[in-house]
N, C-alpha and C positions, 0 to 999 in steps of 0.2 A: 306546883311543877307540874305541868302536861304529863299526861299517863305516855310510856313508850309507843303507842298507837298514834299519837298526836303529834309524834316527833320525827322529821324526817333527818336534819342534822341536827346534834347536840351538841356545843361545845362546855367545856366544863374547865375552868381554871387554867385557862393557856397562857403560856407564858414563852416569850421570846427575846432573847437580849444577844446585843452586839456589841461585845466589848463591855463597856461600863452604861451601856446606853439601854434601858428598859421599851423595844419597842411597842412590844405587848405584853403586858402587865397584869393577868389574872381575869381575861374574860371570859366570861360565861355567856349562852344565848343558847335558845332552842329554836327551830324553825319549823313550824307545819308544812306539811304536805300540801303544795296547789296554793302556797301563797308568795307573796311580793314583799321583801323586807328590803328597804332602802339602809345603807348606813350611809351617814353622813359624819362632817369633822372637818378641822383645819388642816392643813397639810402639816403631815410628819407628825398625825396622830396614831399610826398604825395601821389602819383601813387595809392599805394592798400587803403589808407584812403577813396581816390577819389570813387573807386571799389565799397568799404562798405557803401558809400552816395549813389551810383547808383542804388546799389541793394538792399535798406533799413536795413541793417546789423550795420547801424549808422545814427543820426535825423540829420540833419542840425541844423549851430545856424544863418544860410542863404541864400537865393538865392531860387532859385527854379528848378528844374530837370522834363521836361516833356518828356511821351515816346509815340508814335502816336500821340500826341497832347495833354494828356490826364496828367494830374501833377501824377508824384509816389512820392515824395518827403512824409516822414511821414507817409509813411505805411508800415506795416508791410515786409519782407524779401520776407515771402510766395506769398505775394500780388503780387509784384512785378515779380517772378518767374511765377505765373498764367497768369500774361498779356504778356509774351513771351519774359521778359527780364532776361537770367538765366546767371550766373557766374560759372568759377573754381577757384578754390585755389591752390595758389604756391606750398602748401604741400598739395598733396592730400588726400581728404576725404573719400576715401573707407572703407567701415566697412571690417577690414584685418582678421576678423575670421568667414565673409561669402564668399560663391564663386561669382565669375564671374557675373552666373546669377543672385544669389541672390540678387546683387548690383544693376543691372541692373532694375530687377523686382521690386525694392521699390523707384526707381526713380519718376515714373509715379502719377500727383497726382489726386484727387477724384476717388481715387479706391474704387470701391463699397464693395469690402471684407472686407474693414475695418470699416463698419457698420454690427454692429451685425443682426441688422432687415433685413438687405439684405441677409444677410447669411443666414437667416432663413427662411423669405419670400421670396425670390429670388434669389434661388442658381442657375437660368439656366442663367439669365444674369451677374451674380458674374462671372461665368466658363468664360461667352465668353466673356468681358472683360479681364480677366485674360488670354484668349488664345489668344487674339487679342495682349495683350500686351508681349506675350512672342514671339510671331510671332515678332514683332516690335524690341525686343531685337535679336534675332535672326539675324535679317536684320543687325542691327549696329553692332553687334560682328562679323559678316563675314567682314564686312566694312570694319572695325579697326584690321580683324585677328587676333581676339579674340578669334574663335569658339572652338578651341582646346582646351581655355584656360578655359573654359566656367565653369568645376567642380573645378579648383582649386581656394584654398581660395586666396583672393586678396593681403592677407597682404604676399602672395609668390611671386609675379611678382616684374618683375624689375621696377626701376623708369619710365623707358619711357613706359612701357604695363601701369601701377598705370595712366599717363599723358591720355594715349589713352581710357582707363576705363573712368576717367573722363570726358573726352569728350563726348563718347561715353552716359553715363547717360545724361549729359546736352541733346543732344537730343532726350531722352527719352521723355523729356516735352515739345517737338515741340515748340522749341523756334523761334521765328522772330531775335535776338539778343544775341549772346553770349559774354561775358566778358570775357580773357583768361588772368591768372596771369602767365605768365612766363612759356609758354607752352615747351620752348627749354632745360629749366633750367636742366642739369643731367642727359639730353639725349643725346645719342651717335649721330654722326654726321649722320650717313645711318638713322638711325631714324627718326633725327629731319628734315632731306628733306621730309619724309615721312608724316609726322605731315603738315610742310609746303605746298604738295599736298592736303591732303585731305581739309585743311582750304579752299585750293584755289575752290577743287572742290565745297564746300558746299556754298562757295558765290556764284558760277555760278550755282546753287542750289535755290538763293533768301536769304540767311543768312546773316546776316551784324555783323560784329567783332570788337570790341576794345580790345585792345593786350599789356598788359603791357609786357617790354621784353630788357633785357639786354644786349643779344646777338645781337650788331649792326647791323651787315652783314646780318643775318638772317633777323631780323626784317625788313630791308629795300628791300629785296627780299619779303616780304609777303606784305607790306604797299602799299598801295594808298597814305595814307597820315600820315604825321609822326608828334607826338605833345609831345613837350617837356616840361618836367616841374624842377621847383629847388625850394626849401623854399616856397612849398604849391602853386605855380603860375605857369600859363602857362605860357612861354615867348616863343615858337615860334611855327605856325601850319605853312605847306604846303607840297610840295612834298620829299618825303626823302631828295632828292639832294639837296634840299634849305634848311632846317631845318641843315641837319650835317654841311653845310658851313658857318653858321650863327655866329657871334661872340661869340654872348651871351651863344650859345648852347655848342660851344667849351669851354669856360672857363667854365662854370654851371657843364657840365658833364665831361671833361674830362683835366679841367686845361691847355687849349690852346693847347693841343696836337691835331693831325687830327681822328676824329670821324671813 
């Protein structure tokens, strides 16, 4: 087992049932800082449910989750996000009738402009914070080639552009770790490679990633470590080459076909 200093996210014997269905069944996993971990498995394997447990969208039936050495299970999702553990969704959640810039400006937490007393009594502080958030939003939109779209409604963006907007919004929260749910799904090959390059660069800047993905070649390129799930259990963890060659993964994921 890795030492505490080598582990950013620690998942121990995590379980979640819905009625009689064991969606997640005793999963354990350690994720090191500044790593990219891919999470693969067939539909219904429990991957998204595990994401929901890590980020506080579901309560555990058993087990523990620690982030930076602190327990984060059984706390609200917004509390998890404030600690620097942020996620995106398979179906993007941009507010379609708001512009790209407006979506970006909604993301930061602790905005003083949301407090009526600060608006009245501390307008200068409110304005300074808003200007700082706007500058950060512009930096990120420039990074993800969204600047020319800042005044477009989010609902008018392509699927790939919405993925970029969701990643940019996540970065507005100043996270230490991001959980990405199928970032390459529905994205053309050229943009997929761009997203992969963004993820790699952000890792070099100190971010950690856990990524659900069904595009095996893409997640193999992206990941340092690959983790396979089936029927609510983690069945293999290792380098992408090691995991892809394991018989248990071939049987569970593709019915013995080569991954």
